[in-house]
C-alpha positions in Angstrom: 152.7 40.9 166.9 154.5 37.8 165.6 156.0 37.0 169.0 154.5 35.6 172.2 152.6 38.2 174.2 149.9 38.7 176.8 146.5 39.5 175.6 143.8 41.6 177.4 140.8 40.7 175.3 137.4 42.5 176.0 134.0 41.4 175.0 130.7 42.8 176.3 132.6 44.9 178.9 134.3 41.8 180.4 137.9 40.7 180.1 139.2 37.2 179.3 141.1 35.7 182.3 142.4 32.2 183.1 140.8 30.6 186.1 143.2 29.0 188.6 146.3 30.8 187.2 148.9 32.4 189.3 147.8 35.7 190.9 149.8 37.9 188.6 149.3 35.8 185.4 145.5 36.1 184.8 145.6 37.0 181.1 146.2 34.5 178.3 149.5 34.5 176.4 150.5 33.3 173.0 150.9 34.4 169.4 148.3 36.7 167.8 147.3 33.8 165.5 146.2 31.8 168.6 143.6 34.4 169.3 142.4 35.0 165.8 144.6 38.0 165.0 142.5 40.5 166.9 141.6 43.6 164.9 143.0 47.0 165.9 145.0 45.6 168.8 146.8 48.2 170.9 150.2 47.8 172.7 149.4 48.7 176.3 152.6 47.8 178.1 154.5 44.8 179.3 153.8 41.9 181.7 156.5 39.6 183.0 158.9 40.7 180.3 156.5 40.1 177.4 154.6 42.7 175.4 150.9 43.1 176.3 148.2 43.9 173.8 144.6 44.8 174.2 141.7 44.4 171.7 137.9 44.3 171.6 136.5 41.1 170.2 133.0 40.0 169.3 133.5 36.7 171.1 136.3 35.3 173.3 138.5 32.7 171.6 138.4 29.1 173.0 140.9 29.2 175.8 141.3 26.5 178.4 139.8 27.6 181.7 138.9 31.0 180.2 136.5 33.1 182.2 134.8 36.4 181.4 135.7 38.7 184.3 134.6 42.3 185.2 137.4 44.8 185.3 136.9 45.5 189.1 137.5 41.8 189.9 141.0 42.0 188.4 142.1 43.8 191.6 141.2 40.9 193.8 142.5 38.3 191.3 145.9 39.8 190.6 146.6 42.9 192.7 147.1 46.6 192.0 149.8 46.4 189.4 147.9 44.1 187.0 144.6 46.0 187.7 146.3 49.2 186.7 147.5 47.6 183.4 144.0 46.3 182.7 142.6 49.7 183.5 145.0 51.3 181.0 143.9 48.7 178.4 140.2 49.4 178.8 140.7 53.2 178.7 142.7 53.0 175.5 140.2 50.7 173.9 137.4 53.1 174.8 139.5 56.0 173.4 140.1 54.1 170.2 136.4 53.3 169.8 135.3 56.8 170.6 137.6 58.4 168.0 136.9 56.2 164.9 135.9 59.3 163.1 137.4 62.8 163.0 135.6 65.2 165.3 136.2 68.0 162.8 135.5 66.6 159.4 134.0 63.2 160.0 136.6 61.2 158.1 137.5 57.7 159.4 140.7 57.9 161.5 143.6 55.6 162.0 146.3 55.0 164.7 149.3 57.2 164.1 152.4 55.1 163.5 154.9 56.9 165.7 152.8 58.0 168.7 149.6 57.2 170.6 147.1 59.2 168.7 144.2 58.8 166.3 144.9 60.7 163.1 142.5 62.0 160.5 144.0 61.4 157.0 141.7 64.2 155.6 142.4 67.3 157.7 145.3 66.0 159.9 143.5 66.4 163.3 145.0 64.4 166.1 143.0 62.9 169.0 145.1 61.9 172.0 143.9 59.8 175.0 142.4 62.0 177.6 141.8 61.6 181.3 139.4 63.4 183.6 141.2 64.6 186.8 139.2 64.4 190.0 140.0 65.6 193.5 139.2 63.6 196.7 139.3 65.3 200.1 139.2 63.7 203.5 138.4 66.5 206.0 139.4 66.2 209.7 138.2 68.0 212.8 140.2 66.7 215.8 139.6 63.0 215.9 136.6 63.0 213.6 136.5 62.4 209.8 134.0 63.9 207.5 132.5 61.2 205.3 129.7 61.4 202.8 127.4 59.0 201.0 126.5 59.2 197.3 123.1 57.7 196.2 125.2 55.5 193.8 127.2 53.8 196.6 126.4 50.3 197.8 124.1 50.3 200.8 125.7 51.7 204.0 129.0 52.8 202.3 130.5 56.2 203.1 133.6 57.7 201.6 135.7 60.9 201.4 134.3 63.7 199.3 135.3 63.9 195.6 134.5 65.7 192.4 135.9 66.6 188.9 138.2 69.4 188.2 136.6 72.1 186.0 138.3 74.0 183.2 140.6 76.8 184.4 140.6 75.5 188.0 143.5 74.4 190.1 143.4 71.3 192.2 143.3 73.4 195.4 140.4 75.4 194.1 138.6 72.3 193.1 139.0 70.7 196.5 137.6 73.8 198.3 134.7 74.1 195.8 133.7 70.5 195.9 133.6 70.2 199.7 131.7 73.5 200.0 129.2 72.4 197.2 128.7 68.9 198.5 128.4 69.5 202.2 128.6 73.3 202.9 131.9 73.1 204.8 135.0 75.2 204.4 138.5 73.6 204.5 142.1 74.8 205.2 145.6 73.3 205.2 145.2 71.1 202.1 147.8 68.3 202.0 148.5 65.9 199.1 148.2 62.2 199.9 148.4 60.1 196.7 146.8 59.5 193.3 145.3 56.6 191.5 144.2 56.0 187.9 140.5 55.1 188.0 139.3 53.5 184.8 135.5 54.0 185.4 135.7 55.3 182.9 138.8 57.5 182.6 139.6 59.4 185.8 142.8 60.2 187.7 141.9 60.5 191.4 144.1 62.9 193.3 143.6 62.5 197.1 144.2 65.1 199.8 143.8 65.6 203.5 142.3 68.9 204.8 141.4 70.5 208.1 137.9 71.7 208.9 137.7 75.5 208.8 134.0 76.2 209.5 130.4 75.7 208.4 127.6 73.3 209.2 127.2 70.1 207.3 124.4 70.7 204.7 124.5 67.9 202.0 123.7 68.7 198.4 121.0 66.1 198.1 121.5 65.7 194.4 125.0 64.4 195.0 125.2 63.5 198.7 122.3 61.8 200.4 124.0 61.8 203.9 127.2 63.1 205.5 128.6 63.3 209.0 131.5 63.3 211.4 132.8 59.8 212.3 135.3 58.7 214.9 137.5 55.5 214.6 135.2 53.8 217.1 132.0 54.3 215.1 132.9 54.1 211.4 130.4 53.3 208.7 131.0 50.8 206.0 134.1 52.0 204.0 134.8 51.7 200.3 136.4 48.5 199.0 140.3 48.3 199.1 140.4 48.8 195.3 139.7 52.5 195.8 142.2 55.1 196.9 139.5 56.4 199.2 139.9 53.4 201.4 143.7 53.9 201.6 143.1 57.6 202.4 140.8 56.9 205.3 143.0 54.1 206.7 146.0 56.4 206.6 144.1 58.9 208.6 143.1 56.3 211.2 146.7 55.0 211.9 147.8 55.8 215.4 151.0 57.4 214.1 149.1 59.5 211.4 150.6 62.9 210.9 148.8 65.1 208.5 
């Protein structure tokens, strides 16, 4: 860390950015000494040919035009590529914080020198970063799309249906189960669309199209407070562009859509 680098510094769940900087240069750069030699810094990738490190700090260092910025805002400030790097950084910082002690014997752990793992010096247990895969499904019946609303969404927002993959379950099985559990509908002809790392806190969203195969919409009120069929001429408020759900819905609405 004795060379210039970009730094993704986090304090109180916010990241240090530089106000008024170029869209893709939102994080401060410099030598580690300029930022107080952050403790337990992790190498998380590269940005514009320089290494990029991430670290949790108690307080942000004095940086000209420095701003404490929520992770979600990085997408609007700098676009998808930098947002993905910031998301990777926050997930790895969370992983490091959550594995400070061995889950088997309780001994304090340390970063393994030759791979991305927290190692117990006592019993040798290794803890690797983990992600939680989740399936998202946009169901279509003719020119109508099935959208649902979670109680946790912003007012008026509807999205494609989604849920986490359970142990021993395939993605296809998860898609069918989640749609059936959340709205009581059966699906067929599942087709892959795309995927997106989702660092809130550590998911990988895997998005699909599917066809309606039967059943009446019956929302599971614990997870879905409303659901229905929507045409392109009467859409509800859609998720923000940061989410793959927005891209999934927009892809289905294109005049040349073939899925």
